[in-house]
N, C-alpha and C positions, 0 to 999 in steps of 0.2 A: 682247529689247532692254530695257535698263534704262529706267525711266520718264523719267528726266531726259535720256536720250539725245536726246530731241526738241529740246532746246535746242541741242545741237551740230549736229544735222541742219538745223534752221532757220537756223543761223548760216552755213551754207555760201554763202548768197546774198551774204554780206559778204566772201567770200574773193576776192582778185584772180584773174582768169581764168587767170593763169599757173599757178596751183596746181590748177585743176580737172582738167586733163588729166594731171597728174603722178600717179604711183602713190602710193597712201596708205601712210603708215608703219604699222608694226604697233602700233596703240594698243589695248591690251587693255581695251576698254570693256564687255565682257560679263562677267558674274559674278553673285555673290549678296551680299546684305547679311546680316550676322549681328548681332543685338542681344544683348549680354551680359546675363546674368541680373541684373547690378548695375544695369542701365538699365530693368528691368521693374518696373512698379508693380502693387500689389495694394490692394484696399480696406482691408485691415488696416494698411497703412502710413500712412494719413492722420493727419498730426500727430504721427507716431511715428518714422518713418524717412525718410531721403533717398536719392536714387538718382543715378547718374551720367548724363551727357548725351552719350553717344558711341555710335557704331555702327561696325562694321567692314565694309569692302568686301573681298570675296575674289574676285579675278579668276579666270576659268576657266583651267585649265592649271596649269603648275608655279608654285610660290610665287615671287613676285617679290622681288628684292633690289636696292637701289640700289648696285651693286658698283663704281661709279666716281663721280668728281666732275667734271661733273654726273652725275646718275643716268643709267642706261642709255638710250640714244637711243630715242625713241618712246614713253616713258612720261610722259604729261602729268599727272603728279601733283605736288602742291605741295611745295616745299622752302622753307627760310628765305629763300633768295634770290629765288625767284619771288614769294613773298608780299610781300617788301620792295619788289619792282619794282611789283607791282600797286597797293600802297598808298603809294607815294612815300616810302619809308623809306630808300632807298639810291639811288645814281646809277643811272638807268634803263638797261635794255637793250632795244632794239626788240623788241616782241612779248612781253616778260616770260616767255619760254619756259623752263620748268623745266630743259630740256636744254642751255641755253646761257647762262643767267643765273647769275652767281656772286657778285654784290655783296650781301653780307649786311648786315643792320642793324648799327649800332655804337652805342656809348654806353650810358648807364644808370648809375645810382648808387643810394645808399640800399639798400633791400631789398624783396623781394617774398616774402610768405609764401603758399605754396600749401597749402591745407588740404584733406585727403582722409581717407578712412577706411581702417583696417587697415594692415598693414605691407607695404611693397614692398621685399623684401630685395635686389633688384637695382637699386634706384633710382640709386645713384651710378654704377655701371658702365654702366647704360643711358644716362645723360646723357653719360658720357664717350664711349661709342661713337657716339651721335648727333652730338656736337660734332665728333669726328674725321671722321666721314663728310662733313659739310657745311661743314667749314672754319671752325667757330666756335672762339673761344678756350676754354680750360678754364674751367669754371664755379667760382665761389666758392659752394660748396654744402654745406648741413648738413641732417641729418635730426633732427627734434625730436619726442619722444614726448609728446603732450599729457597723457597719463595718468601719466607718470613712468616707465613701463617699456614694453618693446617690445610693440606690439599683436599680436594674432593675425593670421594671414594670411586673406584672404578666400578661402573654399574655391572660389569660382567663378573667381577671378583677375581679375574685371572691374574691381575697384577698383585692383588693382596696375597694370593696363593704363592706367587713368585717371591714376594718379599719374605714371607715366612720361611720358605725353602732356603733362600739365600742366607739369611741370618743364622738359621739352624746349621747349615753345612759349614759356614765359616767358623762358627763357634765349636762345632764338633771337631774340626781339624786343628783349630788353634784356641783351645779353651782358656788360655791365659791372656789372649789379646783383647783389647778394648774393641767393641763392635759398635760402629755407628750405622744406623739405618738413615740414609739421606733420601728424603722423599721429594721427588720433583712434582710440580703442579699437574703435569700430564705426561703422556708418552710422546709429545712432540720433540723433535730434535732440539729445538731451542731450550725447552724446559729441562730435558734430560742432560744436555751438555752443561747447562748452568749448574745443575746438581752435581755433575762430575767435578766442576771447579770448586764448589763448596766442599765436597768430600775430600778432594786432594788437599785443600787448605787445612782441613781438620787433621788429616793424616800427617802432614808435613810439619805440624806445629811443635813437634817434640824438641826442635832446636831453635825455636823462635819465641817471641813474647806474646803470641796470640792467646785468646781467652781459653782455649782448650789445650794449652801446653802441658807437657808432662807425660805424654804417651809415646813419644818417639816416632820415628818414621814407620812406614808400613805400606799398605796396599789399598787399591781401589778395585772393587769387583763390579763388573757390568754384565749381568746375565741376560743380555738383550742385543738386538741388532736389527739392521735393515738391509735391503738390497743395495749394492753399490751404486753410486751416482757420481757424475763427472766432476763435481765440485768438492768431493770428499777430502782430497788432500789438503785443501785450505783449512780444514778443521784439525789436522794432525797436531798442531801446536797446543791444543787443549790438553793433550796427554803428556806434558813435559814439565810438570811441577817437580822441582828438585826434591829428592828423597822419597819419591812415590813410584811404585811399580803397579802398572795397570793391567787388568785381566779382563777379557771379553769372551763371550760365547761364540763358537764357530757357526752355530745355528743347527737346526734339525731337518735340513734338507740339503741335497746335493748343491754345490756351488758355494760362493763366497759372500760374506756380509761385512758391513762396516758397523762398528769400528774395529772388528777383529783383524781386518787386513792392514790397519794402520801400522807403520813400522815402529810406533811408540807404544804398542800394546802386545801383551803376551796372549796369543790366540789359543783357546782351549777347545779341542775337539772331543769326540765321544768314543768310548770303547764299550764292549759288552762283556760281562763276566759270565762265563759258562760254568754251571754247577751241575753236579750229579742229581738226576731226578730221583734217585733212591735215597741219597744221604744228605743232599744239600751242600756237600763239600765243594770247595773251589777246585776247578780243573785247569782252566787257562783263560786267557783274555784275548779277545778278537776285536777287530774294527767293528764299530757299530754301523750298520748299513745305511742309516739315515743321517750320519754326522755331516756337517758342512765341511768343505775343504776345496782346495783348488788354487789357481793362481789369480791374483788380483787383476781386474780390468783396468785399473788406473794407478795403482801404487807401484813404483819401481822397486826392484830388488834391493833390500838394505844390505849394508856391508856384512852384517853377521850371517847372511845367507850366501855369501860368495861361493862357499864350497858346494852349494847346491845349483850352481849356474847351469849345469848340464840337465837338470831336472826342471827348474822353474824358468830358465831363460833370463830375461831382463825384468821379470815381474816378482813381486812379493808373493811368496808361497805360504799357505796356511793349511792346517794348524801348526803351531809350534810344539805343543804337547797335547796329551789326551788323558782323560779320566773317565771312570765308569759313568755312562749316561744312557746305556741301552735298555731295551725293554725286556730282556731275559729276566733280570732281577732288579726291579726298581728299588728306590730307596724309600724308607719310611719318613714321613714328615707330618707335622701337626699344624693345622690351620683352623682356628676357631671361627673365622669369618665365613668360610664357605665360598662357593663360586657358582654363578649362573643358577641360583636357586637351590643348589645342593646344600645340605646341612654341614656345619663345621665338624671337625674331628680329624681322625687319622686318614692320610692319603698315601697312595703309592705313586711316586712321581719319577719320571725319567726325562732325559734330554740333556743337551750340553749346558743347561742352566745348573745342573748338579755339579759339574766339574769346575765351573768358573770360580765360585766362592771357595770350593774345596782346594783348588790350587793356590788361591790367595792365602788360605790358611796354612797350607804346607810350606809355602815360601816364607810365611811369617815365622813359623816355628824354626825353620832353618836358621833364622837369626842374623843373616848378613845385612839386611836392610840396605840394599844397593841404591844408588842415587837415581836410577832411571830404569825404565823398562828395557832400553837398549843395552844397558850394562847387565841386567838380568838375562836377557836373551843371548848376549855374547857368552855368558857363563853356561847357560843351558846347552848351546850348540857346541861349546868346547868340551864339556864334560860328557855329553851324550856320545861322543866319538870313542870313548873308552869303555869297553864292556864292563858291566858291574859297577859303573861309577854314577849311580843315582837314577838310572832310567832303564825300563824294560822295553826292548825293541819289540813292537807288535808286528808280527809277520803273517798273520792270518786274517782273512776276511776281506771285504771290499766295501766301497761307499760310492754311490753314484752309478750312472749308466755307462761309464766308459771303462775299457780294459785297463787304462793307465791309472784309474782310481781304485787301486787295490793296495792292501797292506803288504809291504815287502820288507826285506832286510834294509836297515837304514831308514832315513827320512822318507816319508811318503805323504800323499795328499789326504790320506785318511786319519793318520794318527800322529803326524809330525815325527819327532824323535822318539816317541813312545810314551808310555805312562810312567809316573814317578815310582821310585822305590827308595825308601828312606829319605834322608835329608841332604845327602851329598849333591853337589852340583846345582844347588838352588839358592 
């Protein structure tokens, strides 16, 4: 039994008695987790290279495919519509069941730059296949090579998987936004941060005369990170392009990562959606046990976190917000390239890489297009203090080995202010 299966089992007490005696649907909850090599850290990478923040769930038995809309009955895995239902982004369907919920998010403008490493040769066709499967409009999509020419392909395929996931989630949450996939030459810090600068320039061109003008301000999504290092604060100015809000993944292990701890970045942690094993209906949301979070080793507490001084002390605390990224119910995504010798096709993926482009998309649809991440974070922390004003406080679950790393009422090291609900306060 998968470790988080206990959440679904414990949730049975919340299911109406009418379902208890009914035969269970075929929910393939048994399987294994695969961590791509692109998501694996080594000591030699410190301050030099970044890594993806995703994992793959491989159910036992034949490979699954969402071969109809909604996906095949009995598969309680997340779709654009089920996530939109859980997070109040579309007209609700009772139960927010992936097999009966078809109302996708809508709206969006300006642009979102998704920054990743290496070249994903199937990115455009992957996004088209994903959009067709889930009833999303065709994407306004472009690939930009940050180094001026086509990067090499990641020999493991992990970064290509990351790229397809990122553009699909960004488009799913903001189908009206222009999506740029900005490909760095490699996953080195130098190459990735160069790509961030290129992506920010593309996003901010809405009010300038640059070549890609006309898409307005927007967001930069970075679903990757690395262990903190002593010189990291010297790089914080990279994330200060006017008119751009930056998002980064908190990581898929206890502790903190850069650039998520930068005061100029919205740090996105992970939650887990608990669903009924009998019906697939949404029950509640908890902290994901493997989400990154904590207090920075090197970054001081920014002004927008002054109200948290009794929790974080003098350090920057993360995450700021959270989104589904747990292994209870991974998300569907399509990648025709494949990874580590596996064939291309439909994958079930989870990790804080899911939430990073998703939050960028949600903020994009909210439409305020604030001038900086700091302005966005001031708004998030202000609105989150008012119940019902755009965020759901997650007060269940834990993350990491310490008692203080538990989801509680108010801001915490597992889920930040909580998960989004609707577009207020964003």
